[in-house]
All heavy atoms as TSV, in Angstrom:
chain	resi	resn	atom	element	x	y	z
A	1	MET	N	N	-7.280	-2.384	-7.880
A	1	MET	CA	C	-6.000	-2.626	-8.652
A	1	MET	C	C	-5.623	-4.055	-8.571
A	1	MET	O	O	-5.646	-4.718	-7.577
A	1	MET	CB	C	-4.901	-1.814	-7.938
A	1	MET	CG	C	-3.510	-2.045	-8.464
A	1	MET	SD	S	-2.146	-1.210	-7.724
A	1	MET	CE	C	-2.629	0.559	-7.713
A	2	SER	N	N	-5.490	-4.595	-9.802
A	2	SER	CA	C	-5.012	-5.964	-9.849
A	2	SER	C	C	-3.596	-6.211	-9.486
A	2	SER	O	O	-2.804	-5.211	-9.438
A	2	SER	CB	C	-5.204	-6.475	-11.343
A	2	SER	OG	O	-4.312	-5.799	-12.153
A	3	ARG	N	N	-3.194	-7.384	-9.232
A	3	ARG	CA	C	-1.812	-7.732	-8.931
A	3	ARG	C	C	-0.898	-7.284	-10.017
A	3	ARG	O	O	0.139	-6.824	-9.901
A	3	ARG	CB	C	-1.642	-9.202	-8.630
A	3	ARG	CG	C	-0.248	-9.619	-8.316
A	3	ARG	CD	C	0.230	-8.922	-7.020
A	3	ARG	NE	N	1.455	-9.466	-6.535
A	3	ARG	CZ	C	1.583	-10.310	-5.551
A	3	ARG	NH1	N	0.580	-10.588	-4.721
A	3	ARG	NH2	N	2.768	-10.733	-5.156
A	4	GLU	N	N	-1.387	-7.566	-11.291
A	4	GLU	CA	C	-0.520	-7.162	-12.483
A	4	GLU	C	C	-0.302	-5.644	-12.445
A	4	GLU	O	O	0.797	-5.273	-12.672
A	4	GLU	CB	C	-1.253	-7.622	-13.761
A	4	GLU	CG	C	-0.453	-7.242	-15.011
A	4	GLU	CD	C	-1.256	-7.655	-16.253
A	4	GLU	OE1	O	-2.392	-8.107	-16.230
A	4	GLU	OE2	O	-0.618	-7.387	-17.326
A	5	THR	N	N	-1.321	-4.822	-12.189
A	5	THR	CA	C	-1.118	-3.394	-12.128
A	5	THR	C	C	-0.248	-3.042	-10.970
A	5	THR	O	O	0.578	-2.180	-11.207
A	5	THR	CB	C	-2.522	-2.692	-12.008
A	5	THR	OG1	O	-3.300	-3.048	-13.175
A	5	THR	CG2	C	-2.324	-1.191	-11.910
A	6	ALA	N	N	-0.360	-3.665	-9.909
A	6	ALA	CA	C	0.504	-3.367	-8.767
A	6	ALA	C	C	1.921	-3.728	-9.105
A	6	ALA	O	O	2.884	-2.975	-8.684
A	6	ALA	CB	C	0.089	-4.217	-7.420
A	7	GLU	N	N	2.157	-4.830	-9.720
A	7	GLU	CA	C	3.556	-5.223	-10.109
A	7	GLU	C	C	4.106	-4.207	-11.117
A	7	GLU	O	O	5.282	-3.860	-11.092
A	7	GLU	CB	C	3.480	-6.563	-10.793
A	7	GLU	CG	C	3.289	-7.677	-9.795
A	7	GLU	CD	C	3.029	-9.081	-10.393
A	7	GLU	OE1	O	3.026	-9.135	-11.671
A	7	GLU	OE2	O	2.976	-9.989	-9.700
A	8	GLN	N	N	3.335	-3.681	-12.013
A	8	GLN	CA	C	3.720	-2.622	-12.976
A	8	GLN	C	C	4.068	-1.375	-12.227
A	8	GLN	O	O	5.077	-0.725	-12.564
A	8	GLN	CB	C	2.641	-2.355	-14.122
A	8	GLN	CG	C	2.500	-3.500	-14.983
A	8	GLN	CD	C	1.349	-3.326	-15.901
A	8	GLN	OE1	O	0.464	-2.388	-15.788
A	8	GLN	NE2	N	1.181	-4.235	-16.864
A	9	CYS	N	N	3.341	-0.966	-11.276
A	9	CYS	CA	C	3.604	0.148	-10.466
A	9	CYS	C	C	5.034	-0.005	-9.662
A	9	CYS	O	O	5.815	0.948	-9.693
A	9	CYS	CB	C	2.507	0.411	-9.393
A	9	CYS	SG	S	0.955	0.968	-10.121
A	10	VAL	N	N	5.229	-1.196	-9.142
A	10	VAL	CA	C	6.479	-1.440	-8.371
A	10	VAL	C	C	7.655	-1.358	-9.497
A	10	VAL	O	O	8.713	-0.743	-9.142
A	10	VAL	CB	C	6.406	-2.614	-7.633
A	10	VAL	CG1	C	7.799	-3.047	-7.051
A	10	VAL	CG2	C	5.429	-2.520	-6.465
A	11	ALA	N	N	7.505	-1.923	-10.541
A	11	ALA	CA	C	8.546	-1.891	-11.640
A	11	ALA	C	C	8.864	-0.504	-12.046
A	11	ALA	O	O	10.015	-0.158	-12.228
A	11	ALA	CB	C	8.072	-2.817	-12.759
A	12	ALA	N	N	7.847	0.356	-12.221
A	12	ALA	CA	C	8.051	1.679	-12.604
A	12	ALA	C	C	8.722	2.462	-11.499
A	12	ALA	O	O	9.599	3.256	-11.760
A	12	ALA	CB	C	6.694	2.339	-12.973
A	13	LEU	N	N	8.222	2.236	-10.300
A	13	LEU	CA	C	8.805	2.890	-9.112
A	13	LEU	C	C	10.228	2.569	-8.930
A	13	LEU	O	O	11.095	3.472	-8.669
A	13	LEU	CB	C	8.069	2.455	-7.877
A	13	LEU	CG	C	8.537	3.090	-6.528
A	13	LEU	CD1	C	8.262	4.604	-6.540
A	13	LEU	CD2	C	7.830	2.405	-5.360
A	14	ALA	N	N	10.647	1.366	-9.235
A	14	ALA	CA	C	12.087	0.969	-9.126
A	14	ALA	C	C	12.963	1.652	-10.062
A	14	ALA	O	O	14.201	1.754	-9.793
A	14	ALA	CB	C	12.126	-0.567	-9.292
A	15	GLN	N	N	12.396	2.156	-11.113
A	15	GLN	CA	C	13.245	2.903	-12.088
A	15	GLN	C	C	13.299	4.425	-11.849
A	15	GLN	O	O	13.694	5.163	-12.681
A	15	GLN	CB	C	12.765	2.605	-13.482
A	15	GLN	CG	C	12.789	1.110	-13.724
A	15	GLN	CD	C	12.777	0.768	-15.179
A	15	GLN	OE1	O	13.080	1.559	-16.071
A	15	GLN	NE2	N	12.437	-0.521	-15.450
A	16	THR	N	N	12.845	4.802	-10.710
A	16	THR	CA	C	12.739	6.240	-10.372
A	16	THR	C	C	13.363	6.526	-9.011
A	16	THR	O	O	13.822	5.602	-8.374
A	16	THR	CB	C	11.323	6.771	-10.231
A	16	THR	OG1	O	10.693	6.257	-9.009
A	16	THR	CG2	C	10.511	6.370	-11.472
A	17	GLU	N	N	13.462	7.834	-8.702
A	17	GLU	CA	C	14.008	8.163	-7.388
A	17	GLU	C	C	12.887	8.740	-6.566
A	17	GLU	O	O	13.133	9.467	-5.561
A	17	GLU	CB	C	15.149	9.153	-7.624
A	17	GLU	CG	C	16.270	8.639	-8.406
A	17	GLU	CD	C	17.575	8.397	-7.723
A	17	GLU	OE1	O	17.708	8.861	-6.612
A	17	GLU	OE2	O	18.441	7.826	-8.338
A	18	ILE	N	N	11.623	8.349	-6.904
A	18	ILE	CA	C	10.473	8.924	-6.196
A	18	ILE	C	C	10.602	8.535	-4.687
A	18	ILE	O	O	10.655	7.306	-4.461
A	18	ILE	CB	C	9.177	8.517	-6.778
A	18	ILE	CG1	C	9.056	9.041	-8.274
A	18	ILE	CG2	C	7.920	8.723	-6.080
A	18	ILE	CD1	C	7.849	8.491	-9.067
A	19	PRO	N	N	10.568	9.479	-3.784
A	19	PRO	CA	C	10.807	9.124	-2.397
A	19	PRO	C	C	9.556	8.599	-1.622
A	19	PRO	O	O	9.610	7.941	-0.613
A	19	PRO	CB	C	11.254	10.374	-1.684
A	19	PRO	CG	C	10.713	11.479	-2.535
A	19	PRO	CD	C	10.566	10.936	-4.065
A	20	THR	N	N	8.274	8.985	-2.056
A	20	THR	CA	C	7.174	8.640	-1.373
A	20	THR	C	C	6.076	7.994	-2.160
A	20	THR	O	O	5.792	8.551	-3.304
A	20	THR	CB	C	6.608	9.985	-0.725
A	20	THR	OG1	O	7.566	10.543	0.117
A	20	THR	CG2	C	5.343	9.738	0.048
A	21	VAL	N	N	5.520	6.988	-1.731
A	21	VAL	CA	C	4.322	6.332	-2.362
A	21	VAL	C	C	3.119	6.717	-1.480
A	21	VAL	O	O	3.025	6.366	-0.362
A	21	VAL	CB	C	4.576	4.810	-2.346
A	21	VAL	CG1	C	3.349	4.108	-3.001
A	21	VAL	CG2	C	5.782	4.449	-3.257
A	22	ASP	N	N	2.235	7.337	-2.139
A	22	ASP	CA	C	0.949	7.834	-1.467
A	22	ASP	C	C	-0.197	7.080	-2.011
A	22	ASP	O	O	-0.575	7.113	-3.160
A	22	ASP	CB	C	0.793	9.301	-1.783
A	22	ASP	CG	C	-0.246	9.998	-1.115
A	22	ASP	OD1	O	-1.104	9.263	-0.402
A	22	ASP	OD2	O	-0.456	11.244	-1.232
A	23	ILE	N	N	-0.699	6.113	-1.110
A	23	ILE	CA	C	-1.788	5.240	-1.476
A	23	ILE	C	C	-3.104	5.811	-0.974
A	23	ILE	O	O	-3.200	5.988	0.260
A	23	ILE	CB	C	-1.565	3.768	-1.026
A	23	ILE	CG1	C	-0.238	3.316	-1.512
A	23	ILE	CG2	C	-2.686	2.942	-1.423
A	23	ILE	CD1	C	0.235	2.028	-0.861
A	24	THR	N	N	-4.057	5.944	-1.853
A	24	THR	CA	C	-5.317	6.556	-1.429
A	24	THR	C	C	-6.479	5.861	-2.212
A	24	THR	O	O	-6.316	5.044	-3.042
A	24	THR	CB	C	-5.329	8.058	-1.572
A	24	THR	OG1	O	-6.469	8.616	-1.026
A	24	THR	CG2	C	-5.280	8.453	-3.081
A	25	GLY	N	N	-7.664	6.216	-1.787
A	25	GLY	CA	C	-8.863	5.670	-2.406
A	25	GLY	C	C	-9.732	5.263	-1.208
A	25	GLY	O	O	-9.253	4.896	-0.164
A	26	GLY	N	N	-11.048	5.225	-1.288
A	26	GLY	CA	C	-11.941	5.023	-0.137
A	26	GLY	C	C	-11.296	4.194	0.987
A	26	GLY	O	O	-11.155	4.643	2.058
A	27	ALA	N	N	-10.894	2.858	0.713
A	27	ALA	CA	C	-10.232	1.994	1.725
A	27	ALA	C	C	-9.274	1.163	0.982
A	27	ALA	O	O	-9.552	-0.064	0.787
A	27	ALA	CB	C	-11.284	1.276	2.403
A	28	PRO	N	N	-8.055	1.690	0.568
A	28	PRO	CA	C	-7.218	0.812	-0.255
A	28	PRO	C	C	-6.665	-0.466	0.517
A	28	PRO	O	O	-6.298	-1.366	-0.118
A	28	PRO	CB	C	-5.956	1.838	-0.507
A	28	PRO	CG	C	-6.140	2.841	0.515
A	28	PRO	CD	C	-7.559	2.998	0.853
A	29	GLU	N	N	-6.800	-0.409	1.830
A	29	GLU	CA	C	-6.376	-1.532	2.663
A	29	GLU	C	C	-7.207	-2.785	2.274
A	29	GLU	O	O	-6.747	-3.860	2.636
A	29	GLU	CB	C	-6.485	-1.195	4.131
A	29	GLU	CG	C	-5.854	-0.061	4.532
A	29	GLU	CD	C	-6.524	1.305	4.245
A	29	GLU	OE1	O	-7.766	1.233	3.929
A	29	GLU	OE2	O	-6.033	2.382	4.354
A	30	LEU	N	N	-8.394	-2.548	1.732
A	30	LEU	CA	C	-9.271	-3.818	1.433
A	30	LEU	C	C	-8.784	-4.408	0.144
A	30	LEU	O	O	-9.333	-5.522	-0.167
A	30	LEU	CB	C	-10.591	-3.382	1.361
A	30	LEU	CG	C	-11.160	-2.747	2.771
A	30	LEU	CD1	C	-12.610	-2.409	2.671
A	30	LEU	CD2	C	-10.996	-3.846	3.819
A	31	ASN	N	N	-7.961	-3.720	-0.614
A	31	ASN	CA	C	-7.487	-4.457	-1.788
A	31	ASN	C	C	-6.593	-5.598	-1.463
A	31	ASN	O	O	-5.655	-5.414	-0.662
A	31	ASN	CB	C	-6.736	-3.413	-2.672
A	31	ASN	CG	C	-6.286	-3.982	-3.984
A	31	ASN	OD1	O	-5.499	-4.867	-3.987
A	31	ASN	ND2	N	-6.814	-3.568	-5.071
A	32	PRO	N	N	-6.774	-6.779	-2.081
A	32	PRO	CA	C	-5.962	-7.883	-1.668
A	32	PRO	C	C	-4.369	-7.711	-1.890
A	32	PRO	O	O	-3.628	-8.458	-1.421
A	32	PRO	CB	C	-6.452	-9.013	-2.552
A	32	PRO	CG	C	-7.355	-8.458	-3.507
A	32	PRO	CD	C	-7.733	-6.993	-3.020
A	33	ASN	N	N	-4.136	-6.692	-2.720
A	33	ASN	CA	C	-2.695	-6.428	-3.050
A	33	ASN	C	C	-2.037	-5.349	-2.284
A	33	ASN	O	O	-0.858	-5.027	-2.524
A	33	ASN	CB	C	-2.533	-6.209	-4.540
A	33	ASN	CG	C	-3.047	-7.301	-5.384
A	33	ASN	OD1	O	-2.591	-8.443	-5.258
A	33	ASN	ND2	N	-4.045	-7.111	-6.130
A	34	PHE	N	N	-2.844	-4.717	-1.287
A	34	PHE	CA	C	-2.350	-3.517	-0.669
A	34	PHE	C	C	-1.122	-3.812	0.098
A	34	PHE	O	O	-0.048	-3.122	0.059
A	34	PHE	CB	C	-3.503	-3.061	0.339
A	34	PHE	CG	C	-3.045	-1.954	1.264
A	34	PHE	CD1	C	-2.848	-0.662	0.814
A	34	PHE	CD2	C	-2.687	-2.322	2.531
A	34	PHE	CE1	C	-2.507	0.269	1.601
A	34	PHE	CE2	C	-2.303	-1.324	3.475
A	34	PHE	CZ	C	-2.147	0.026	3.016
A	35	ARG	N	N	-1.101	-4.852	0.925
A	35	ARG	CA	C	0.015	-5.104	1.832
A	35	ARG	C	C	1.271	-5.456	0.938
A	35	ARG	O	O	2.393	-5.065	1.306
A	35	ARG	CB	C	-0.240	-6.141	2.899
A	35	ARG	CG	C	-1.248	-5.603	3.906
A	35	ARG	CD	C	-1.583	-6.586	4.905
A	35	ARG	NE	N	-2.714	-6.196	5.743
A	35	ARG	CZ	C	-2.703	-6.166	7.019
A	35	ARG	NH1	N	-1.726	-6.736	7.737
A	35	ARG	NH2	N	-3.861	-5.760	7.734
A	36	TRP	N	N	1.047	-6.180	-0.111
A	36	TRP	CA	C	2.143	-6.573	-0.944
A	36	TRP	C	C	2.759	-5.247	-1.564
A	36	TRP	O	O	4.043	-5.182	-1.658
A	36	TRP	CB	C	1.725	-7.482	-2.153
A	36	TRP	CG	C	2.792	-7.896	-3.024
A	36	TRP	CD1	C	3.695	-8.924	-2.917
A	36	TRP	CD2	C	3.208	-7.185	-4.223
A	36	TRP	NE1	N	4.544	-9.028	-3.852
A	36	TRP	CE2	C	4.280	-7.923	-4.724
A	36	TRP	CE3	C	2.711	-6.161	-4.912
A	36	TRP	CZ2	C	4.835	-7.561	-5.946
A	36	TRP	CZ3	C	3.368	-5.755	-6.083
A	36	TRP	CH2	C	4.329	-6.499	-6.601
A	37	LEU	N	N	1.951	-4.363	-1.989
A	37	LEU	CA	C	2.368	-3.100	-2.575
A	37	LEU	C	C	3.135	-2.352	-1.574
A	37	LEU	O	O	4.258	-1.739	-1.819
A	37	LEU	CB	C	1.202	-2.286	-3.128
A	37	LEU	CG	C	1.588	-0.947	-3.805
A	37	LEU	CD1	C	2.450	-1.121	-5.024
A	37	LEU	CD2	C	0.202	-0.276	-4.238
A	38	VAL	N	N	2.643	-2.231	-0.382
A	38	VAL	CA	C	3.380	-1.517	0.736
A	38	VAL	C	C	4.747	-2.201	0.964
A	38	VAL	O	O	5.852	-1.569	1.044
A	38	VAL	CB	C	2.542	-1.519	2.014
A	38	VAL	CG1	C	3.394	-0.953	3.175
A	38	VAL	CG2	C	1.323	-0.628	1.800
A	39	GLU	N	N	4.788	-3.495	1.162
A	39	GLU	CA	C	6.009	-4.237	1.362
A	39	GLU	C	C	7.013	-4.042	0.255
A	39	GLU	O	O	8.313	-3.798	0.540
A	39	GLU	CB	C	5.762	-5.693	1.544
A	39	GLU	CG	C	4.996	-6.047	2.856
A	39	GLU	CD	C	4.347	-7.349	3.043
A	39	GLU	OE1	O	4.319	-7.992	1.868
A	39	GLU	OE2	O	4.080	-7.810	4.085
A	40	GLN	N	N	6.585	-4.109	-0.937
A	40	GLN	CA	C	7.422	-3.889	-2.037
A	40	GLN	C	C	8.034	-2.476	-2.192
A	40	GLN	O	O	9.220	-2.322	-2.449
A	40	GLN	CB	C	6.812	-4.353	-3.411
A	40	GLN	CG	C	6.419	-5.782	-3.487
A	40	GLN	CD	C	7.614	-6.693	-3.313
A	40	GLN	OE1	O	8.532	-6.536	-4.091
A	40	GLN	NE2	N	7.466	-7.611	-2.386
A	41	SER	N	N	7.220	-1.532	-1.899
A	41	SER	CA	C	7.576	-0.216	-1.939
A	41	SER	C	C	8.614	0.119	-0.849
A	41	SER	O	O	9.623	0.783	-1.025
A	41	SER	CB	C	6.305	0.812	-1.770
A	41	SER	OG	O	5.429	0.614	-2.802
A	42	ARG	N	N	8.399	-0.356	0.358
A	42	ARG	CA	C	9.275	-0.260	1.459
A	42	ARG	C	C	10.655	-0.954	1.140
A	42	ARG	O	O	11.667	-0.442	1.503
A	42	ARG	CB	C	8.719	-0.872	2.765
A	42	ARG	CG	C	7.575	0.007	3.325
A	42	ARG	CD	C	7.962	1.389	3.798
A	42	ARG	NE	N	8.831	1.232	4.867
A	42	ARG	CZ	C	9.955	2.011	5.003
A	42	ARG	NH1	N	10.284	2.964	4.199
A	42	ARG	NH2	N	10.741	1.834	5.992
A	43	ALA	N	N	10.570	-2.148	0.485
A	43	ALA	CA	C	11.771	-2.792	0.111
A	43	ALA	C	C	12.640	-1.996	-0.818
A	43	ALA	O	O	13.843	-2.093	-0.876
A	43	ALA	CB	C	11.370	-4.181	-0.505
A	44	LEU	N	N	12.011	-1.077	-1.588
A	44	LEU	CA	C	12.734	-0.074	-2.424
A	44	LEU	C	C	13.269	1.039	-1.707
A	44	LEU	O	O	13.827	1.928	-2.243
A	44	LEU	CB	C	11.852	0.224	-3.642
A	44	LEU	CG	C	11.546	-0.843	-4.554
A	44	LEU	CD1	C	10.525	-0.334	-5.705
A	44	LEU	CD2	C	12.798	-1.370	-5.302
A	45	GLY	N	N	12.906	1.109	-0.456
A	45	GLY	CA	C	13.435	2.186	0.447
A	45	GLY	C	C	12.507	3.435	0.368
A	45	GLY	O	O	12.999	4.520	0.672
A	46	ARG	N	N	11.300	3.278	-0.155
A	46	ARG	CA	C	10.451	4.401	-0.253
A	46	ARG	C	C	9.561	4.607	1.028
A	46	ARG	O	O	9.194	3.647	1.682
A	46	ARG	CB	C	9.431	4.119	-1.420
A	46	ARG	CG	C	10.079	4.097	-2.754
A	46	ARG	CD	C	11.369	4.836	-2.908
A	46	ARG	NE	N	11.679	5.099	-4.288
A	46	ARG	CZ	C	12.308	4.245	-5.177
A	46	ARG	NH1	N	12.675	3.122	-4.759
A	46	ARG	NH2	N	12.618	4.667	-6.389
A	47	HIS	N	N	9.229	5.817	1.283
A	47	HIS	CA	C	8.183	6.129	2.339
A	47	HIS	C	C	6.915	5.835	1.789
A	47	HIS	O	O	6.605	6.315	0.775
A	47	HIS	CB	C	8.418	7.562	2.797
A	47	HIS	CG	C	7.436	8.125	3.784
A	47	HIS	ND1	N	7.432	7.648	5.104
A	47	HIS	CD2	C	6.392	8.875	3.632
A	47	HIS	CE1	C	6.397	8.198	5.719
A	47	HIS	NE2	N	5.717	8.888	4.933
A	48	VAL	N	N	6.032	5.147	2.624
A	48	VAL	CA	C	4.658	4.956	2.180
A	48	VAL	C	C	3.682	5.595	3.019
A	48	VAL	O	O	3.720	5.522	4.278
A	48	VAL	CB	C	4.384	3.344	2.164
A	48	VAL	CG1	C	2.977	3.098	1.832
A	48	VAL	CG2	C	5.337	2.685	1.294
A	49	MET	N	N	2.758	6.399	2.377
A	49	MET	CA	C	1.757	7.061	3.083
A	49	MET	C	C	0.399	6.231	2.747
A	49	MET	O	O	0.125	6.126	1.518
A	49	MET	CB	C	1.593	8.441	2.725
A	49	MET	CG	C	2.713	9.355	3.139
A	49	MET	SD	S	2.680	11.107	2.514
A	49	MET	CE	C	1.007	11.428	2.275
A	50	ASP	N	N	-0.400	5.994	3.668
A	50	ASP	CA	C	-1.664	5.345	3.473
A	50	ASP	C	C	-2.759	6.240	3.906
A	50	ASP	O	O	-2.885	6.581	5.095
A	50	ASP	CB	C	-1.813	4.022	4.330
A	50	ASP	CG	C	-3.171	3.381	4.222
A	50	ASP	OD1	O	-3.847	3.620	3.150
A	50	ASP	OD2	O	-3.529	2.699	5.258
A	51	ARG	N	N	-3.507	6.717	2.913
A	51	ARG	CA	C	-4.530	7.701	3.247
A	51	ARG	C	C	-5.842	6.786	3.578
A	51	ARG	O	O	-6.669	6.572	2.710
A	51	ARG	CB	C	-4.866	8.671	2.161
A	51	ARG	CG	C	-3.621	9.586	1.977
A	51	ARG	CD	C	-3.925	10.597	0.936
A	51	ARG	NE	N	-2.674	11.294	0.670
A	51	ARG	CZ	C	-2.442	12.540	1.108
A	51	ARG	NH1	N	-3.277	13.251	1.890
A	51	ARG	NH2	N	-1.320	13.189	0.802
A	52	CYS	N	N	-5.852	6.405	4.823
A	52	CYS	CA	C	-6.747	5.436	5.261
A	52	CYS	C	C	-8.183	6.060	5.812
A	52	CYS	O	O	-8.169	7.036	6.382
A	52	CYS	CB	C	-6.138	4.801	6.568
A	52	CYS	SG	S	-7.063	3.482	7.398
A	53	ASN	N	N	-9.186	5.351	5.311
A	53	ASN	CA	C	-10.503	5.511	5.839
A	53	ASN	C	C	-10.473	4.943	7.215
A	53	ASN	O	O	-10.496	3.676	7.308
A	53	ASN	CB	C	-11.547	4.945	4.959
A	53	ASN	CG	C	-12.953	5.123	5.463
A	53	ASN	OD1	O	-13.081	5.314	6.642
A	53	ASN	ND2	N	-13.923	4.910	4.652
A	54	LEU	N	N	-10.393	5.594	8.227
A	54	LEU	CA	C	-10.014	5.055	9.567
A	54	LEU	C	C	-11.203	4.004	9.983
A	54	LEU	O	O	-10.834	3.129	10.879
A	54	LEU	CB	C	-10.041	6.195	10.675
A	54	LEU	CG	C	-8.789	7.091	10.407
A	54	LEU	CD1	C	-8.812	8.183	11.444
A	54	LEU	CD2	C	-7.472	6.390	10.439
A	55	SER	N	N	-12.339	4.065	9.488
A	55	SER	CA	C	-13.288	2.993	9.821
A	55	SER	C	C	-12.820	1.619	9.512
A	55	SER	O	O	-13.213	0.641	10.034
A	55	SER	CB	C	-14.657	3.294	9.169
A	55	SER	OG	O	-14.586	3.311	7.842
A	56	VAL	N	N	-11.892	1.497	8.474
A	56	VAL	CA	C	-11.336	0.230	8.133
A	56	VAL	C	C	-10.728	-0.371	9.322
A	56	VAL	O	O	-10.664	-1.647	9.385
A	56	VAL	CB	C	-10.486	0.299	6.850
A	56	VAL	CG1	C	-9.137	0.816	7.126
A	56	VAL	CG2	C	-10.306	-0.991	6.245
A	57	LEU	N	N	-10.170	0.326	10.244
A	57	LEU	CA	C	-9.489	-0.226	11.417
A	57	LEU	C	C	-10.382	-0.916	12.236
A	57	LEU	O	O	-9.993	-1.740	13.196
A	57	LEU	CB	C	-8.787	0.882	12.172
A	57	LEU	CG	C	-7.711	1.537	11.433
A	57	LEU	CD1	C	-7.139	2.745	12.194
A	57	LEU	CD2	C	-6.566	0.676	11.061
A	58	LEU	N	N	-11.739	-0.820	12.155
A	58	LEU	CA	C	-12.703	-1.456	12.997
A	58	LEU	C	C	-13.113	-2.797	12.545
A	58	LEU	O	O	-13.779	-3.577	13.136
A	58	LEU	CB	C	-13.982	-0.599	13.126
A	58	LEU	CG	C	-13.817	0.840	13.812
A	58	LEU	CD1	C	-15.022	1.645	13.635
A	58	LEU	CD2	C	-13.134	0.731	15.218
A	59	LEU	N	N	-12.705	-3.117	11.208
A	59	LEU	CA	C	-13.125	-4.394	10.622
A	59	LEU	C	C	-12.162	-5.615	11.247
A	59	LEU	O	O	-10.983	-5.370	11.413
A	59	LEU	CB	C	-12.773	-4.425	9.134
A	59	LEU	CG	C	-13.697	-3.454	8.358
A	59	LEU	CD1	C	-13.280	-3.475	6.863
A	59	LEU	CD2	C	-15.180	-3.851	8.428
A	60	PRO	N	N	-12.895	-6.675	11.695
A	60	PRO	CA	C	-12.003	-7.713	12.244
A	60	PRO	C	C	-10.976	-8.255	11.267
A	60	PRO	O	O	-9.919	-8.549	11.724
A	60	PRO	CB	C	-13.126	-8.811	12.478
A	60	PRO	CG	C	-14.550	-8.099	12.547
A	60	PRO	CD	C	-14.248	-6.898	11.607
A	61	SER	N	N	-11.111	-8.200	10.014
A	61	SER	CA	C	-10.097	-8.637	9.065
A	61	SER	C	C	-8.944	-7.722	9.061
A	61	SER	O	O	-7.899	-8.059	8.516
A	61	SER	CB	C	-10.744	-8.872	7.765
A	61	SER	OG	O	-11.159	-7.508	7.164
A	62	GLN	N	N	-9.046	-6.537	9.559
A	62	GLN	CA	C	-7.981	-5.521	9.588
A	62	GLN	C	C	-7.454	-5.259	10.977
A	62	GLN	O	O	-6.850	-4.209	11.199
A	62	GLN	CB	C	-8.467	-4.242	8.862
A	62	GLN	CG	C	-8.932	-4.445	7.457
A	62	GLN	CD	C	-7.802	-4.926	6.560
A	62	GLN	OE1	O	-6.748	-4.370	6.681
A	62	GLN	NE2	N	-8.069	-5.751	5.625
A	63	ALA	N	N	-7.630	-6.138	11.878
A	63	ALA	CA	C	-7.245	-5.863	13.291
A	63	ALA	C	C	-5.837	-5.657	13.452
A	63	ALA	O	O	-5.395	-4.928	14.354
A	63	ALA	CB	C	-7.671	-7.185	14.151
A	64	ASP	N	N	-4.966	-6.168	12.559
A	64	ASP	CA	C	-3.463	-5.968	12.687
A	64	ASP	C	C	-3.020	-4.902	11.794
A	64	ASP	O	O	-1.812	-4.643	11.711
A	64	ASP	CB	C	-2.825	-7.307	12.328
A	64	ASP	CG	C	-2.999	-7.715	10.891
A	64	ASP	OD1	O	-4.105	-7.315	10.275
A	64	ASP	OD2	O	-2.224	-8.424	10.326
A	65	LEU	N	N	-3.909	-4.135	11.101
A	65	LEU	CA	C	-3.447	-3.183	10.173
A	65	LEU	C	C	-2.552	-2.043	10.808
A	65	LEU	O	O	-1.518	-1.603	10.227
A	65	LEU	CB	C	-4.677	-2.484	9.459
A	65	LEU	CG	C	-4.390	-1.493	8.468
A	65	LEU	CD1	C	-3.568	-1.935	7.270
A	65	LEU	CD2	C	-5.620	-0.815	7.911
A	66	ALA	N	N	-3.006	-1.501	11.902
A	66	ALA	CA	C	-2.252	-0.441	12.571
A	66	ALA	C	C	-0.863	-0.949	12.807
A	66	ALA	O	O	0.111	-0.120	12.623
A	66	ALA	CB	C	-3.006	-0.023	13.931
A	67	GLY	N	N	-0.658	-2.063	13.333
A	67	GLY	CA	C	0.638	-2.679	13.556
A	67	GLY	C	C	1.439	-2.856	12.247
A	67	GLY	O	O	2.648	-2.597	12.197
A	68	PHE	N	N	0.807	-3.232	11.134
A	68	PHE	CA	C	1.440	-3.520	9.953
A	68	PHE	C	C	2.007	-2.086	9.369
A	68	PHE	O	O	3.068	-2.038	8.882
A	68	PHE	CB	C	0.400	-4.029	8.913
A	68	PHE	CG	C	0.971	-4.193	7.550
A	68	PHE	CD1	C	1.844	-5.029	7.153
A	68	PHE	CD2	C	0.560	-3.187	6.537
A	68	PHE	CE1	C	2.379	-5.120	5.825
A	68	PHE	CE2	C	0.976	-3.157	5.272
A	68	PHE	CZ	C	1.962	-4.136	4.843
A	69	LEU	N	N	1.096	-1.124	9.526
A	69	LEU	CA	C	1.523	0.271	9.029
A	69	LEU	C	C	2.574	0.841	9.859
A	69	LEU	O	O	3.422	1.530	9.457
A	69	LEU	CB	C	0.282	1.171	8.864
A	69	LEU	CG	C	-0.728	0.673	7.910
A	69	LEU	CD1	C	-2.002	1.513	7.981
A	69	LEU	CD2	C	-0.127	0.760	6.493
C-alpha cells in the first residue's frame, strides 16, 4: 500500500463511525506506511487489529513492534 492509498484510507475512515481497523496481509508491518496508518487510525479513536505473521517479530528491524502495538 502506498502512502497515498494509506492517506485515502484514513480520510475515508474519518468520515465514518467504523470502530475497528483490521490490518492484514502476510506481514503488513513491513509496509513502510504501517505504523503511520496505525497511529492515524488510533488518533481517530479507532481500535486497531494487526493480523501479524508472528515471525515478523523475530526481524531485527521489528524489535520494537510488540511495544508499538
